[in-house]
C-alpha positions, 0 to 999 in steps of 0.5 A: 521490488526496487534494487535497494529493497531487494538488497535489504531483503537479501541482507535480512535473509542472510542475517535470519539464516545465520540466526537459525544456524546459531540456534540449531548449534545451541540446540545441539549443545543443549542435547549434548549437555542433556546426554552427559547428565543422563550418562552421569546419572546412569553411572552414579546409579549403576555401581553394582551393575554398570551399563556404561563404563564397566571396563574403565569407570574413571576414564568414562567419568572423565570423558563425560565431564569433559564432554559436558564442559565442551557442550557448555562452552559451545552454548556460551559461544553460541550466545557470544558468537565468537569464534565463528560458527564453522570453527565451533561446529568443527571443534564440536564435531571432533569433540563428539567423535573423540568423546563418544569413541572413548565412551564406547571403548570403556563400555564394551566396544562395538557391543555397547549400546552407545554406538547409536550415539555416534550416528546421532552425533554425525547426523547432528554435525552434518546439519551445520557442516558442509558436505565435505566436512560431514563425510570427513566426520563420518570417515573419522568416526569410522576409523576411530571406532575401528581403532578402538575395536582393534585395540580392544582385540589386541588387549584381549589377545595379549591376555589370553596369549592366543595369536600367530607369530611371524617366522622372523620372531616379530609380533603376533598376528592375533587369531581374531583376524578371521571371520567375526561378527564384530567385523560385520557390525563395524562395517554396518556401523561405518555404512550407517555413519556415511548414510547419516552424514549424507542424508542429514546434510541433504535434508538440512540443505533442502530445509534451508532452501525451503525456508529461504523460499518461504521467507521470500514468498512471505515478504512478497506477499507482505509487499503485495498486501501493503500495496493492495492496502495502499490502493484500497485506502486511496480509492475514491469509492468507499470499501467495506469488507465484513465477515460472516458474523457481520464484523467489519474487517476492512474499511478505507478512508473514503468509507469512513468519510462517507459513513461519518465514522472517522474513529472506526478501527476494524474489527467492529460490528457493522450494526454499530458502525452504520445501522443504515448500511447494516440494514441494506446488507440484510436486505441484499442477503434476503433479496440478492437484487439491486438495493436502492440508494440510502443515506447513512448520515442525515447531513451526508449525501445519498450513497449507492451500495454494491454488494458481492461475495468474496470467493463466490460463496455465500459463506465467504466475506462480503465486499461492500462498495459505496459511491457518492450518488452526487459524485456519480451523477456529476461524473455522468453529467461531465461525460455527457457535457464533454461529448456535447462540448466536442460536438458543439465546438465542431458545429460552432466552427462550421456555423461561423462562416455563414453567420459572418455572411449573414451579418455582412448582408444585414449590415449592407441592408441597413446602410442601403439608401433604397431600404425602407425603415421597416427593412432597416429594422429587420436588418437590425434584428438580423444583426442583433441575433447574429451577434447573439449567435456569435456570443454563444459560439464564443462561449462554446469555444471557451468551454471547449478550451477550459482545460488549457489552464496556466495557473499562476500565484496571484496576490489577490488584493493588487489583482482585484484593484487592477480588475476593478479599474478595467471593469470601470472602462468596460463596454457594459455601459453601467458604472457600479459602486465598488466595495472591496476588502481583502483580509489578510492583505497578502492573501495569495491564490493559484489561478489562471489570471485570464480565466479568473478575469473571465469568471469575475467579469461574468459575475460582475456583469450579472450583478450590474444587470440584476443586482440593483433596485429600480432607480438605483445604481448597482453596488458590487462588494468584493470580499476575500478572506480565509475560511474558518474551518479549512483555511482555504481562500475565498472571494465573495461577489455580492450585489444589492439586488432582489436575489435569485428566485428560490425555484431558479437556484438549482438551475443557475449553473445548468448550461443554456439556462437564462432568464434574459431573452437575449442571454446565452445561458452559458455564462455561469456554467462556463464560470463554474467550469473554469473554476473547477479547472483551476481546482476552485469551486463556485457556488451561490449563497443565499443572503437573508437580508437580500441580494445575491452572493457568488462565492469562489473557494480557491485552492490555497497557493501552497497546497496547489503548488505541492499538487502541481509538483506532485503531478509533474513528478508522477509519470 
């Protein structure tokens, strides 16, 4: 937890604890009001045979009314929260002790059944008060009860005239100073007051600590749940969790995309969300084995499902992981090609020196005056094949260096104009007819300019070789714009040739696939890899009216810049 979040959590915890304390204080005052109403009712109904206040009914009535008024004031103060809670709690404690002592005194003293109310009041006050105040309230309560009992006994001795007088003629020492049941009752009651104060305070503190710990644990669990939810939502694999009734309880964004159900919000029946996935789940439950790939939606790729019981029990929820089969195959292919690239790059470095020696020897053979025409022809063949091998090595090394990307913001229209001028003076030997349009004119992309030149040079060189009818000069059309759906920039490279044969379309971007005897088969594959390294996508588009079209779909300059900033800021 960050420092700011932790401080905010502590502030919220203290605020919540204060709210609970005010609520407990309010409940205690509601109890006091209820007790006062019960005592007033008993006083009104028992005029003939009073249970309470028989010694002094008027004082008892006045005390109960004052007690009720103090409790009502406490309820109002709990809502207004003025004065402070501790001040109000101490005032209420003192009011309880005085009022209950008077009620007990007017209802028969220690023999009254109201003595238990004193224990209840001490226990209630100890919930809010600190330990010192709680013990002090028990001591004050005990001395008040003792004083009330002493006054009662003194009054009784005055009425009967029994007692002892000091020799000097001072005051009477009543005869009740002997062993009495009242003294035992008073001692037990005093001990009960102290026990109630200490025990109530200890239990209240323990409850507050437990509650605070529970709140902290709850906040931690909530934070962990939010973190897990965020991780699940950003997984590249689809995640679906269903319960025993086949109700979807969790569905991340990737699963919504793969199942084409962006509207879905759990809980929802799996059979309604995706019937094909529901059938796969039923088949897995029946066989508990590997389930083949399936297509959730007709226009979506095939999905690889993986099922597991959460908690290890067949009665628990079921976790379903969905993965795009095309992406899985592509990742596997990337791993294989990466390993192959490292291997071939190492081999290429080792082959270059022998090839240089062979090329030099072939050149000397061609220039030799003693060589026959046949030997010169053989030397030319050796030289040509050495050059081809060198081109393959260069392509392999470029492939190994494809991750060295230095993206820049490029204005596409001026950049294409510069590229066309360079290509016209290039070594291809064919001068095509160019047509170029960029709409809007200020269209910008993020791409490594050297790698973009390499990609376009490859595409335009292929267009010069394959993109023309017999006897005609090649026509190359460069058309740039924005996609209607996603608004991403694109660049089409079109020619007017016969197009690619249907059986070769799927193999176009495979490494070492070529229809030329002298081709390396790495040009289009390298072009696509360079596009992917720059967050772009290269694809072949068939044209009904003839010709070939290769489309490069770029990341927009704004989104690519934001992604670079985010990547730089993320540790």
